[in-house]
N, C-alpha and C positions, 0 to 999 in steps of 0.2 A: 504494500500500500504506500501511497505517496501523501504528503501533507503540503498544503498551500495556504499562505496568508492571502485572503481575498477581501474585497470590498463589495458589499451587497449593493447592487444598483436597482433592484426591483424584486418584488415577490409576485410571481405569476400565479401561484396556487398555494393554499386556498385563499378565498376572499376573507377579509378581516372578520366579517359578521359570522361566516361559517366557522372560522377558527375559534371565535369566542364561544359559540354554542357548543362545540365539541369539548372545549376545556371546561365549560360550566357543567357539562355532563360527566366530567371526571376522566376524560382521555388525557393520558400523561404526555405521550409523544405523538407528534403528527407529521405527516408526510408533506414536504415542501418542494416546490419547484422554484428555484431562485435564479435570477440573472446576476452574475458576479463578474467583477473585474479581476481576472487572473493575471496580474502584472507579470508573473514569472512563467506564464504558460500560454501566451498568445492573445491577451486582451479579454474582451467580453465573451463569456461562455455560460452555458446553462449548467447548474448544479442541482442534483436531486438527492433527497435523503430525509431522515427523521430528525427532528429537533425538539427539545423539551421546552423551548420558548419561541415566541414568534419573532423572527428576524425583521428588521426594518431597513429601508433604503438608507445608505450612508454608513451602515454598521460594518465593522471589521470583524471577520471570523477566521478561525483556523480550521480548515476542512481536511479531514483525513479519509482517503478512500482510493478508488481506482477509476481510470478512464474507461468509458464505454462509448459505443456508437449507437444512436437511435435515429431512425429515418435518415440515415446518411450524415447526421450531425454529431460531431464529437461533443460528449458531455461528461461531466464528472459525477460519479455516484459516490456520495460520501457516507461513511459508517459512523462518523462522529463530527460534531460541530461545537467548537469552543469559542467563547467570547474572547476576542483578542484586544485586550485593553491597553491603552498607552501607559507607559511607566512614568514619564515626567509630567509635572503639573501643566507645563506649557502645552504639551501635546494633548493632554486631557482636555484642556480648555478648547483647543482647536477641534477636537473630536465632538465635544458637546455642541459647539457652534454649528458644525457641519450637520448634526442631526436635528437641530432645532430650526423650524421655518422662520425666515426673517432675520437670521443672523449670518452676516457675511464677514469677510476678512477684516473690514474696517471696524466693525463692532467688536470683533474678537481682539484686535490690536488695542482698541480703546479700553476694553475691560482689563486687559493685562497691564497696561500702563498705569491704570488707576489702582488696581488691587494686587497685582502680581500673583503670588501663590495663594492668596486669599480670594481668588476670583469668584468663588462660590457665594461671596457676600455681596455681590453687586445688587444694587437696588434700582427701582424704576426712576427714570428721569435723571439719573446720575450722568448718563451719556445721551447724547442727542439721538432721538428716535427710539429710545428704550422705554416703551410703555409698560404699564403694570401687566397687561396681557402677555407681552413678550417675555417679561421676567418670569411670570407664572409658567409659561411653556418651557422656558429654559430650566427652571427648577424641576419640572416634571421629567425632563430629559435626564437630568442629573440623578434623580431618584430611580429612574428606570435602569440607568447604567449601574448604579450601586446594587440594585436588586439582582440584575443579571450576573454581575461579578460575584456576588455572594452565592448565588445559585450554582454557578460554575465551580467555584472553589469548594463548596460543600459536597456537591455530587462527585467531583474528582477525588476528594478525600475519601468518600465512602467507597468508591470503586477501588481505591488503593487498599482498602480493607477487605477486598474479596467480593464485594457486591457487584452484580451485573449493572450495566447502564440503566436498564428498565427498573430495577429495584431502587437504584439511587434516585431516579427521577420520581418514582412513586413516593419515596420517603420525603423528598423535598415538597411534593404536592401536599402531603399530610401534615408535616411539621414546619415547613418553611425555614426561617432563620434559626429556629430552635433545634433543627435536625441534628447537628453535631453533638449538642449537649445531651439530647435524648438518647441517641445511639451510644455515645460514650458511656453513659451511666448504665445502660443495659442494652446490648446489641440485640437481644431477643425481642425487643420491642418491634423489630423489623417483621416479626411474624404476624403483627397486626395489619400489615399492608394487604390490600386486595390481591389475590392470586399468589400469595406467598404464605409460608407456614414455618413450622418448627424445623423441618428438614432443610429448607433453603438457607436457614441461618446456621444450623448445626453442622452442616457439611463442611463449610469453608470459613465463613465470616467469623465465627466465634474464636477461631484460633488466632486471628489477628488482634483480638482483644484479650488474649491469654486467659480465656475461660476454660477451666479444666472440666473433666467429666463429672466431678462431684460438686461443681459450683451450684449453690442454691438457685441462682438465676436460671441456669440450664434446667434444673429439675422442675422448677415452677413452670417454666415455659412448656416443658414436655407434658406436664399434667394438664395445663390449660388446653394445649393443642389436642391431646388425646380425648379429653372431655368433649371438646367441640366436635371432633370426628365421630365419636360414639353417640352423639345426640343429633346427628345430622338428619336422621329419619323422623324427627319430631318429638321423640321421647326426651323428657327433661331430666330423667333420673336413670342411672345405670347401676348395674351391680358392681360390687367391689372386685369380684373375680375377673369381670370383663376389663375393668380399668387396670388391674394388676397385670393381667396378661399383656395388654397393649403397651404398658410402660416397660415391662420386661423386654419386649421386642425392640423398643426404641432406645432403651437405656441399658443395653446389655453390659454387664460388668459393674453396674452401680449397686452399692449395698441397698437392699430393700428397706432397711431401717432408716436410711437417710430420706428415702422417698416418703415413707410413712410420716417422718418428722415434718417434712414440708407440708404434707396434706393436713396434719394436725394444726400447723400454723395458719393454714388457709381456713380451717374451721374456726379458729380463734378470732380471726379478723372478718368473719362472715363472708368470705369469698367463696366458700363451699359450705354445703349443708349435708349432714349425714342422717340416715335413718337406720339407727343401730340394730333395731330388731329385725330389719329386712336386709341388712348389709347392702344398702343402696346409697348412692351419692348424687348430689345435684349441684349445679353452679348456684352460688348465692343469689345472683341477680335473677336467674330464672325462677328460683324458689320464691323469692319475694314478689316477682311479677305474678306468679300463679296465686299466691296468697291474696294479692290485691284484686285479682279477677274474681276469686272465690268470695271475698268480702263484698265486692260490688254486686255480684249475682245474688247473694243472700239479702243484701239491702233492698234490691229491686223486688225480690220475691216477697219481702215483708210489706 
């Protein structure tokens, strides 16, 4: 695969409204057709691939992928797209001005002359033609760049910990700027993501966080996952032998006493509920929900 620094000159697909609807519906990555300036590969060319954010005209990206030919046209099919942020404050100001409508080289130069590296502090009317509306648009551009940079840094960090790009994108969608803190505290929180579970984290990711076989976070995550799997058919309570068997399969080699200790802790903080006489268990939230339903039905019947 090859990598190129490119400037986005246009987004051919999808339309912005369609893009927003898909993201509101929970789609993490979307397919884009971009027109890009490949300065190192022959000028303006089409690039296609999935991105976890919507690129905009004027934005600089680092694309990694392979060249293809479609309908006789040379195109770049990228497997990853990273925000290519300037390093120096002067270049960052130029970048923000390029991305904000109504900001040209003269305004950029005037802002730098007045504020220097504190250019983000610019106010309306400080510079000729700089209206409150333009400053608001400028600040919106700055916030968008900060968010994309944070998103890129966080997802790149998580991928360095063994997560797939899709898992990293889903984690950002769920936790946003809190993602690094959430996952650092307990990487098994990743099992909460749609389409992922205990196995996805246990296979590779947990080793990057030095979580051993007997770590309480691992055992608790396995219990929650197995309870979820065993109640998928609609039952809210399962037998202890069923859970014990499933945990033995997923946690081979872990002392059974440690597992029981974690379950007892979950009883104590009401995350699980046990029916001792029947050797049955239920998740605390499901048990309480059924209690509420029962109480409601009894109230209606009276």
